[in-house]
VEXMAR-628615 format. One record per atom (N, C-alpha, C): residue in one letter; residue number from 1; atom name; x, y, z. Coordinates in steps of 0.001 Angstrom, whole numbers. Example, Ala and Ser with C-alpha at 12.3 -4.5 7.8 and 13.67 -1.06 7.14 Angstrom:
<torgus>
TORGU   code   pos   site      east     north        up
TORGU      a     1      N     13190     -5690      7800
TORGU      a     1     CA     12300     -4500      7800
TORGU      a     1      C     13200     -3300      7800
TORGU      s     2      N     12850     -2250      7080
TORGU      s     2     CA     13670     -1060      7140
TORGU      s     2      C     12900        30      7870
</torgus>
This chain:
<torgus>
TORGU   code   pos   site      east     north        up
TORGU      m     1      N       828     -1178         0
TORGU      m     1     CA         0         0         0
TORGU      m     1      C       881      1254         0
TORGU      l     2      N      1865      1307       897
TORGU      l     2     CA      2773      2439       969
TORGU      l     2      C      3567      2555      -328
TORGU      k     3      N      3984      1418      -856
TORGU      k     3     CA      4756      1397     -2099
TORGU      k     3      C      3914      1957     -3248
TORGU      l     4      N      2660      1588     -3305
TORGU      l     4     CA      1757      2060     -4340
TORGU      l     4      C      1551      3572     -4213
TORGU      s     5      N      1424      4041     -2990
TORGU      s     5     CA      1260      5473     -2739
TORGU      s     5      C      2494      6251     -3181
TORGU      l     6      N      3677      5732     -2869
TORGU      l     6     CA      4926      6393     -3280
TORGU      l     6      C      5053      6420     -4789
TORGU      i     7      N      4703      5353     -5440
TORGU      i     7     CA      4784      5297     -6905
TORGU      i     7      C      3819      6315     -7509
TORGU      g     8      N      2612      6411     -6954
TORGU      g     8     CA      1635      7384     -7435
TORGU      g     8      C      2125      8807     -7261
TORGU      t     9      N      2692      9096     -6103
TORGU      t     9     CA      3220     10433     -5832
TORGU      t     9      C      4375     10756     -6772
TORGU      l    10      N      5264      9811     -6968
TORGU      l    10     CA      6399     10008     -7863
TORGU      l    10      C      5919     10249     -9287
TORGU      g    11      N      4924      9512     -9717
TORGU      g    11     CA      4365      9690    -11056
TORGU      g    11      C      3785     11077    -11230
TORGU      f    12      N      3078     11578    -10209
TORGU      f    12     CA      2503     12916    -10272
TORGU      f    12      C      3593     13975    -10349
TORGU      v    13      N      4611     13857     -9520
TORGU      v    13     CA      5717     14823     -9504
TORGU      v    13      C      6427     14839    -10849
TORGU      l    14      N      6690     13681    -11406
TORGU      l    14     CA      7374     13619    -12700
TORGU      l    14      C      6511     14195    -13809
TORGU      s    15      N      5220     13927    -13785
TORGU      s    15     CA      4354     14471    -14833
TORGU      s    15      C      4222     15981    -14696
TORGU      a    16      N      4191     16493    -13470
TORGU      a    16     CA      4109     17937    -13257
TORGU      a    16      C      5374     18625    -13735
TORGU      a    17      N      6499     17956    -13617
TORGU      a    17     CA      7770     18561    -14017
TORGU      a    17      C      7877     18712    -15525
TORGU      v    18      N      7143     17911    -16271
TORGU      v    18     CA      7242     17981    -17728
TORGU      v    18      C      5971     18540    -18361
TORGU      m    19      N      5169     19279    -17585
TORGU      m    19     CA      3960     19890    -18152
TORGU      m    19      C      4372     20832    -19272
TORGU      p    20      N      3648     20798    -20363
TORGU      p    20     CA      4016     21671    -21480
TORGU      p    20      C      3738     23137    -21164
TORGU      n    21      N      4485     23987    -21796
TORGU      n    21     CA      4247     25419    -21658
TORGU      n    21      C      2996     25806    -22428
TORGU      v    22      N      2417     26918    -22062
TORGU      v    22     CA      1324     27494    -22834
TORGU      v    22      C      1860     28751    -23507
TORGU      v    23      N      1254     29105    -24617
TORGU      v    23     CA      1692     30284    -25351
TORGU      v    23      C       613     31357    -25238
TORGU      l    24      N      1009     32486    -24713
TORGU      l    24     CA       142     33647    -24605
TORGU      l    24      C       488     34565    -25769
TORGU      t    25      N      -399     34627    -26743
TORGU      t    25     CA      -166     35415    -27943
TORGU      t    25      C      -909     36731    -27800
TORGU      g    26      N      -203     37827    -28036
TORGU      g    26     CA      -841     39116    -27836
TORGU      g    26      C      -509     40125    -28904
TORGU      s    27      N     -1182     41248    -28790
TORGU      s    27     CA      -990     42360    -29705
TORGU      s    27      C     -1111     43646    -28902
TORGU      a    28      N      -197     44574    -29124
TORGU      a    28     CA      -255     45886    -28484
TORGU      a    28      C     -1017     46819    -29421
TORGU      k    29      N     -2108     47419    -28920
TORGU      k    29     CA     -2972     48264    -29747
TORGU      k    29      C     -3120     49654    -29142
TORGU      d    30      N     -3357     50604    -30010
TORGU      d    30     CA     -3646     51977    -29612
TORGU      d    30      C     -4528     52560    -30710
TORGU      c    31      N     -4801     53843    -30653
TORGU      c    31     CA     -5580     54468    -31718
TORGU      c    31      C     -4956     55811    -32071
TORGU      l    32      N     -5163     56185    -33291
TORGU      l    32     CA     -4722     57473    -33809
TORGU      l    32      C     -5973     58117    -34375
TORGU      g    33      N     -6551     59053    -33631
TORGU      g    33     CA     -7867     59567    -34002
TORGU      g    33      C     -8880     58454    -33850
TORGU      r    34      N     -9597     58154    -34925
TORGU      r    34     CA    -10593     57080    -34902
TORGU      r    34      C    -10058     55771    -35467
TORGU      q    35      N     -8800     55766    -35845
TORGU      q    35     CA     -8202     54579    -36458
TORGU      q    35      C     -7392     53788    -35434
TORGU      y    36      N     -7637     52462    -35363
TORGU      y    36     CA     -6869     51587    -34492
TORGU      y    36      C     -5519     51301    -35124
TORGU      v    37      N     -4479     51274    -34300
TORGU      v    37     CA     -3131     50980    -34803
TORGU      v    37      C     -2461     49940    -33904
TORGU      q    38      N     -1603     49143    -34505
TORGU      q    38     CA      -785     48183    -33772
TORGU      q    38      C       475     48927    -33327
TORGU      v    39      N      1014     48577    -32158
TORGU      v    39     CA      2150     49311    -31608
TORGU      v    39      C      3397     48424    -31579
TORGU      p    40      N      4396     48747    -32392
TORGU      p    40     CA      5651     47986    -32365
TORGU      p    40      C      6558     48465    -31229
TORGU      g    41      N      7524     47634    -30866
TORGU      g    41     CA      8548     48033    -29910
TORGU      g    41      C      8112     48101    -28462
TORGU      v    42      N      7011     47457    -28116
TORGU      v    42     CA      6548     47436    -26725
TORGU      v    42      C      7288     46315    -25998
TORGU      t    43      N      7925     46629    -24899
TORGU      t    43     CA      8588     45629    -24061
TORGU      t    43      C      7510     44963    -23229
TORGU      v    44      N      7437     43634    -23314
TORGU      v    44     CA      6365     42885    -22655
TORGU      v    44      C      6977     41837    -21735
TORGU      g    45      N      6385     41679    -20567
TORGU      g    45     CA      6811     40634    -19643
TORGU      g    45      C      5602     39965    -19021
TORGU      a    46      N      5705     38656    -18811
TORGU      a    46     CA      4663     37903    -18108
TORGU      a    46      C      5205     37550    -16735
TORGU      f    47      N      4410     37775    -15702
TORGU      f    47     CA      4842     37575    -14327
TORGU      f    47      C      3813     36757    -13561
TORGU      h    48      N      4279     36049    -12548
TORGU      h    48     CA      3387     35321    -11646
TORGU      h    48      C      2775     36373    -10728
TORGU      p    49      N      1447     36569    -10780
TORGU      p    49     CA       835     37670    -10016
TORGU      p    49      C      1078     37612     -8511
TORGU      t    50      N       943     36448     -7893
TORGU      t    50     CA      1092     36399     -6435
TORGU      t    50      C      2542     36573     -5996
TORGU      k    51      N      3478     36245     -6874
TORGU      k    51     CA      4888     36440     -6539
TORGU      k    51      C      5353     37861     -6853
TORGU      n    52      N      4492     38636     -7480
TORGU      n    52     CA      4810     40019     -7839
TORGU      n    52      C      3702     40952     -7353
TORGU      q    53      N      3293     40749     -6110
TORGU      q    53     CA      2192     41518     -5541
TORGU      q    53      C      2494     43013     -5514
TORGU      k    54      N      3749     43371     -5315
TORGU      k    54     CA      4130     44789     -5299
TORGU      k    54      C      3805     45440     -6649
TORGU      m    55      N      4055     44716     -7742
TORGU      m    55     CA      3761     45241     -9070
TORGU      m    55      C      2242     45343     -9272
TORGU      v    56      N      1507     44331     -8838
TORGU      v    56     CA        43     44348     -8952
TORGU      v    56      C      -523     45533     -8173
TORGU      d    57      N       -55     45734     -6952
TORGU      d    57     CA      -533     46847     -6119
TORGU      d    57      C      -203     48193     -6755
TORGU      l    58      N       983     48314     -7309
TORGU      l    58     CA      1385     49558     -7967
TORGU      l    58      C       487     49842     -9167
TORGU      l    59      N       219     48826     -9977
TORGU      l    59     CA      -651     49001    -11139
TORGU      l    59      C     -2060     49404    -10720
TORGU      k    60      N     -2580     48804     -9669
TORGU      k    60     CA     -3911     49175     -9171
TORGU      k    60      C     -3922     50621     -8681
TORGU      a    61      N     -2861     51036     -8004
TORGU      a    61     CA     -2766     52425     -7533
TORGU      a    61      C     -2710     53387     -8715
TORGU      m    62      N     -2001     52991     -9765
TORGU      m    62     CA     -1923     53844    -10957
TORGU      m    62      C     -3282     53919    -11655
TORGU      d    63      N     -4045     52820    -11640
TORGU      d    63     CA     -5377     52796    -12245
TORGU      d    63      C     -6343     53739    -11551
TORGU      t    64      N     -6219     53866    -10251
TORGU      t    64     CA     -7184     54652     -9484
TORGU      t    64      C     -6724     56090     -9225
TORGU      a    65      N     -5560     56446     -9746
TORGU      a    65     CA     -5079     57824     -9565
TORGU      a    65      C     -5994     58779    -10335
TORGU      v    66      N     -6312     59898     -9717
TORGU      v    66     CA     -7215     60871    -10329
TORGU      v    66      C     -6420     62136    -10656
TORGU      y    67      N     -6412     62474    -11939
TORGU      y    67     CA     -5663     63643    -12406
TORGU      y    67      C     -6580     64864    -12442
TORGU      v    68      N     -6092     65934    -11865
TORGU      v    68     CA     -6775     67221    -11943
TORGU      v    68      C     -5946     68078    -12889
TORGU      d    69      N     -6590     68610    -13929
TORGU      d    69     CA     -5888     69376    -14961
TORGU      d    69      C     -5012     70466    -14342
TORGU      g    70      N     -3739     70452    -14735
TORGU      g    70     CA     -2801     71457    -14254
TORGU      g    70      C     -2102     71103    -12949
TORGU      d    71      N     -2406     69953    -12393
TORGU      d    71     CA     -1797     69536    -11119
TORGU      d    71      C      -417     68923    -11398
TORGU      t    72      N       613     69750    -11334
TORGU      t    72     CA      1967     69264    -11639
TORGU      t    72      C      2502     68320    -10567
TORGU      a    73      N      2057     68493     -9331
TORGU      a    73     CA      2489     67581     -8260
TORGU      a    73      C      1966     66173     -8539
TORGU      y    74      N       725     66074     -9032
TORGU      y    74     CA       165     64768     -9390
TORGU      y    74      C      1023     64119    -10474
TORGU      m    75      N      1341     64878    -11506
TORGU      m    75     CA      2123     64318    -12618
TORGU      m    75      C      3501     63857    -12132
TORGU      t    76      N      4102     64592    -11239
TORGU      t    76     CA      5397     64196    -10681
TORGU      t    76      C      5264     62872     -9930
TORGU      r    77      N      4218     62742     -9129
TORGU      r    77     CA      3991     61491     -8388
TORGU      r    77      C      3700     60330     -9343
TORGU      f    78      N      2888     60591    -10376
TORGU      f    78     CA      2541     59530    -11317
TORGU      f    78      C      3775     59098    -12109
TORGU      e    79      N      4585     60038    -12528
TORGU      e    79     CA      5806     59699    -13254
TORGU      e    79      C      6764     58888    -12388
TORGU      a    80      N      6788     59161    -11086
TORGU      a    80     CA      7614     58367    -10164
TORGU      a    80      C      7077     56938    -10082
TORGU      k    81      N      5756     56789    -10062
TORGU      k    81     CA      5151     55447    -10052
TORGU      k    81      C      5454     54714    -11357
TORGU      y    82      N      5388     55422    -12469
TORGU      y    82     CA      5696     54806    -13761
TORGU      y    82      C      7152     54335    -13784
TORGU      a    83      N      8058     55156    -13298
TORGU      a    83     CA      9475     54766    -13250
TORGU      a    83      C      9652     53535    -12367
TORGU      q    84      N      8921     53475    -11261
TORGU      q    84     CA      8980     52302    -10385
TORGU      q    84      C      8433     51068    -11105
TORGU      l    85      N      7346     51240    -11861
TORGU      l    85     CA      6769     50127    -12620
TORGU      l    85      C      7769     49590    -13638
TORGU      v    86      N      8385     50461    -14391
TORGU      v    86     CA      9365     50030    -15391
TORGU      v    86      C     10527     49312    -14709
TORGU      n    87      N     10989     49838    -13594
TORGU      n    87     CA     12077     49193    -12859
TORGU      n    87      C     11666     47795    -12398
TORGU      l    88      N     10471     47664    -11837
TORGU      l    88     CA      9994     46353    -11399
TORGU      l    88      C      9857     45397    -12588
TORGU      a    89      N      9324     45893    -13699
TORGU      a    89     CA      9154     45045    -14883
TORGU      a    89      C     10501     44580    -15437
TORGU      m    90      N     11514     45416    -15315
TORGU      m    90     CA     12840     45054    -15832
TORGU      m    90      C     13599     44128    -14895
TORGU      t    91      N     13394     44278    -13582
TORGU      t    91     CA     14234     43558    -12628
TORGU      t    91      C     13558     42360    -11960
TORGU      s    92      N     12236     42278    -12008
TORGU      s    92     CA     11541     41145    -11394
TORGU      s    92      C     11727     39898    -12244
TORGU      t    93      N     11657     38753    -11592
TORGU      t    93     CA     11776     37489    -12318
TORGU      t    93      C     10529     37297    -13166
TORGU      a    94      N     10724     37217    -14464
TORGU      a    94     CA      9609     37065    -15398
TORGU      a    94      C      9445     35606    -15793
TORGU      l    95      N      8217     35234    -16092
TORGU      l    95     CA      7942     33918    -16665
TORGU      l    95      C      8429     33896    -18109
TORGU      a    96      N      8311     35046    -18782
TORGU      a    96     CA      8770     35201    -20168
TORGU      a    96      C      8820     36685    -20489
TORGU      r    97      N      9636     37025    -21479
TORGU      r    97     CA      9751     38408    -21954
TORGU      r    97      C      9747     38418    -23478
TORGU      a    98      N      9293     39520    -24047
TORGU      a    98     CA      9280     39670    -25501
TORGU      a    98      C      9192     41160    -25826
TORGU      t    99      N      9325     41465    -27099
TORGU      t    99     CA      9108     42818    -27609
TORGU      t    99      C      8160     42699    -28789
TORGU      s   100      N      7157     43565    -28843
TORGU      s   100     CA      6203     43484    -29949
TORGU      s   100      C      6911     43793    -31263
TORGU      d   101      N      6538     43033    -32299
TORGU      d   101     CA      7172     43180    -33615
TORGU      d   101      C      6591     44386    -34358
TORGU      s   102      N      6953     44537    -35616
TORGU      s   102     CA      6527     45704    -36394
TORGU      s   102      C      5012     45781    -36557
TORGU      a   103      N      4322     44664    -36375
TORGU      a   103     CA      2857     44642    -36450
TORGU      a   103      C      2220     44705    -35065
TORGU      g   104      N      3039     44892    -34012
TORGU      g   104     CA      2513     44990    -32656
TORGU      g   104      C      2275     43658    -31977
TORGU      n   105      N      2641     42554    -32622
TORGU      n   105     CA      2381     41221    -32076
TORGU      n   105      C      3540     40708    -31229
TORGU      f   106      N      3203     39843    -30270
TORGU      f   106     CA      4212     39198    -29434
TORGU      f   106      C      3681     37850    -28968
TORGU      a   107      N      4584     36997    -28516
TORGU      a   107     CA      4199     35691    -27973
TORGU      a   107      C      5068     35409    -26758
TORGU      l   108      N      4437     34891    -25717
TORGU      l   108     CA      5116     34571    -24466
TORGU      l   108      C      4856     33102    -24147
TORGU      s   109      N      5898     32324    -24024
TORGU      s   109     CA      5767     30917    -23664
TORGU      s   109      C      6023     30799    -22169
TORGU      v   110      N      4984     30380    -21424
TORGU      v   110     CA      5077     30311    -19964
TORGU      v   110      C      4646     28938    -19468
TORGU      t   111      N      5117     28578    -18299
TORGU      t   111     CA      4654     27369    -17634
TORGU      t   111      C      3186     27557    -17288
TORGU      a   112      N      2394     26533    -17485
TORGU      a   112     CA       960     26621    -17192
TORGU      a   112      C       730     26984    -15722
TORGU      l   113      N      -120     27994    -15486
TORGU      l   113     CA      -529     28388    -14149
TORGU      l   113      C     -1887     29053    -14254
TORGU      d   114      N     -2531     29309    -13136
TORGU      d   114     CA     -3885     29871    -13165
TORGU      d   114      C     -3963     31164    -13965
TORGU      s   115      N     -3062     32098    -13679
TORGU      s   115     CA     -3093     33377    -14377
TORGU      s   115      C     -1695     33969    -14451
TORGU      a   116      N     -1533     34878    -15390
TORGU      a   116     CA      -263     35582    -15556
TORGU      a   116      C      -547     37073    -15659
TORGU      l   117      N       308     37853    -15034
TORGU      l   117     CA       255     39306    -15139
TORGU      l   117      C      1141     39676    -16326
TORGU      v   118      N       549     40280    -17351
TORGU      v   118     CA      1305     40686    -18532
TORGU      v   118      C      1385     42206    -18523
TORGU      v   119      N      2605     42720    -18534
TORGU      v   119     CA      2853     44161    -18487
TORGU      v   119      C      3626     44548    -19739
TORGU      g   120      N      3174     45621    -20382
TORGU      g   120     CA      3873     46144    -21552
TORGU      g   120      C      4113     47631    -21395
TORGU      y   121      N      5263     48089    -21843
TORGU      y   121     CA      5571     49518    -21778
TORGU      y   121      C      6504     49875    -22924
TORGU      r   122      N      6507     51122    -23260
TORGU      r   122     CA      7401     51607    -24317
TORGU      r   122      C      7728     53059    -24024
TORGU      d   123      N      9004     53363    -24052
TORGU      d   123     CA      9422     54749    -23855
TORGU      d   123      C      9217     55504    -25159
TORGU      t   124      N      8426     56553    -25085
TORGU      t   124     CA      8196     57406    -26245
TORGU      t   124      C      8358     58855    -25805
TORGU      e   125      N      8873     59639    -26705
TORGU      e   125     CA      9117     61044    -26397
TORGU      e   125      C      7815     61821    -26237
TORGU      d   126      N      6849     61535    -27107
TORGU      d   126     CA      5615     62310    -27105
TORGU      d   126      C      4523     61727    -26205
TORGU      m   127      N      4771     60553    -25632
TORGU      m   127     CA      3757     59904    -24796
TORGU      m   127      C      4415     59340    -23546
TORGU      p   128      N      4615     60163    -22521
TORGU      p   128     CA      5218     59630    -21296
TORGU      p   128      C      4245     58678    -20605
TORGU      n   129      N      4764     57806    -19789
TORGU      n   129     CA      3935     56865    -19023
TORGU      n   129      C      3096     55980    -19938
TORGU      y   130      N      3728     55440    -20972
TORGU      y   130     CA      3037     54637    -21982
TORGU      y   130      C      3141     53168    -21594
TORGU      y   131      N      2063     52638    -21026
TORGU      y   131     CA      2075     51264    -20528
TORGU      y   131      C       670     50679    -20553
TORGU      s   132      N       608     49377    -20398
TORGU      s   132     CA      -660     48684    -20238
TORGU      s   132      C      -382     47364    -19543
TORGU      y   133      N     -1435     46765    -19008
TORGU      y   133     CA     -1274     45443    -18394
TORGU      y   133      C     -2590     44697    -18432
TORGU      r   134      N     -2486     43396    -18304
TORGU      r   134     CA     -3656     42523    -18196
TORGU      r   134      C     -3289     41330    -17343
TORGU      i   135      N     -4269     40811    -16651
TORGU      i   135     CA     -4104     39518    -15999
TORGU      i   135      C     -4896     38543    -16850
TORGU      v   136      N     -4183     37560    -17400
TORGU      v   136     CA     -4801     36619    -18335
TORGU      v   136      C     -4706     35196    -17800
TORGU      g   137      N     -5637     34369    -18196
TORGU      g   137     CA     -5590     32958    -17850
TORGU      g   137      C     -4381     32319    -18512
TORGU      a   138      N     -3709     31433    -17805
TORGU      a   138     CA     -2488     30824    -18350
TORGU      a   138      C     -2500     29305    -18186
TORGU      r   139      N     -3677     28720    -18210
TORGU      r   139     CA     -3775     27253    -18157
TORGU      r   139      C     -3727     26654    -19561
TORGU      a   140      N     -4084     27460    -20559
TORGU      a   140     CA     -4097     27001    -21952
TORGU      a   140      C     -3660     28154    -22841
TORGU      n   141      N     -3282     27839    -24064
TORGU      n   141     CA     -2912     28876    -25019
TORGU      n   141      C     -4048     29890    -25120
TORGU      s   142      N     -3701     31160    -25216
TORGU      s   142     CA     -4735     32184    -25346
TORGU      s   142      C     -4206     33364    -26153
TORGU      t   143      N     -5146     34161    -26628
TORGU      t   143     CA     -4829     35350    -27405
TORGU      t   143      C     -5548     36534    -26765
TORGU      f   144      N     -4871     37659    -26686
TORGU      f   144     CA     -5429     38854    -26049
TORGU      f   144      C     -4723     40070    -26627
TORGU      y   145      N     -5153     41253    -26214
TORGU      y   145     CA     -4436     42466    -26623
TORGU      y   145      C     -4145     43319    -25402
TORGU      l   146      N     -3094     44101    -25515
TORGU      l   146     CA     -2759     45108    -24509
TORGU      l   146      C     -3249     46445    -25052
TORGU      d   147      N     -4160     47065    -24349
TORGU      d   147     CA     -4721     48352    -24756
TORGU      d   147      C     -3788     49455    -24268
TORGU      m   148      N     -2885     49874    -25141
TORGU      m   148     CA     -1896     50885    -24766
TORGU      m   148      C     -2546     52252    -24518
TORGU      s   149      N     -3792     52430    -24962
TORGU      s   149     CA     -4502     53684    -24695
TORGU      s   149      C     -5147     53659    -23310
TORGU      r   150      N     -5124     52493    -22667
TORGU      r   150     CA     -5727     52277    -21357
TORGU      r   150      C     -7171     52768    -21313
TORGU      g   151      N     -7946     52339    -22314
TORGU      g   151     CA     -9381     52618    -22344
TORGU      g   151      C     -9812     53777    -23202
TORGU      e   152      N     -8905     54593    -23683
TORGU      e   152     CA     -9255     55753    -24479
TORGU      e   152      C     -9774     55398    -25883
TORGU      c   153      N     -9369     54237    -26410
TORGU      c   153     CA     -9771     53848    -27761
TORGU      c   153      C    -11121     53146    -27809
TORGU      h   154      N    -11619     52707    -26660
TORGU      h   154     CA    -12916     52027    -26576
TORGU      h   154      C    -12985     50801    -27480
TORGU      y   155      N    -12012     49902    -27338
TORGU      y   155     CA    -12026     48665    -28107
TORGU      y   155      C    -13247     47834    -27733
TORGU      p   156      N    -13808     47123    -28711
TORGU      p   156     CA    -14983     46278    -28418
TORGU      p   156      C    -14606     45090    -27553
</torgus>
C-alpha cells in the first residue's frame, strides 16, 4: 500500500515537471484619431501575479489615480510610479519576456498556471507613461491584446 502510494506520488511529480508550456499570444494596440493601430517596440513581460504583488498593487494604484488638470504635483507622483513600474518590470523574475514586432504582435511561452500578469511599456518622447497590463488565464494557449490607450480607444 505504501509502495503504491509512493509510486503514485512520484508519477505525479514527474508528470508535473514535464507539463508543457502554454503560449500567450498578444498584440499591443492603440488608436490614432478614430483609427486603431498596432504598436511595435513594446517591451512585454509575463509575471506570476502572487509572486509580484508589489507590481500588482502599484498598477492598481496607478489605475485609481485621479488627475486634476494642471496639477503638476500629481504628474510628478505619477511619473515616479511609472518609473517604479518600469524598474519592477525590468528587474523582477519574469515567466517570459518579448518585444512586440513591427505589427505589434508578441508571444510569451510560460509554464501553465492559473493566471499571468502581462505588463507592456514603451518609452516614447511624445507619450510619457506609456504602458498597459492585463491579468490573463495561463492554463491554456490564449490570445489577447494590450490596450496601450488604457481605455481611451474604446475597443470592443
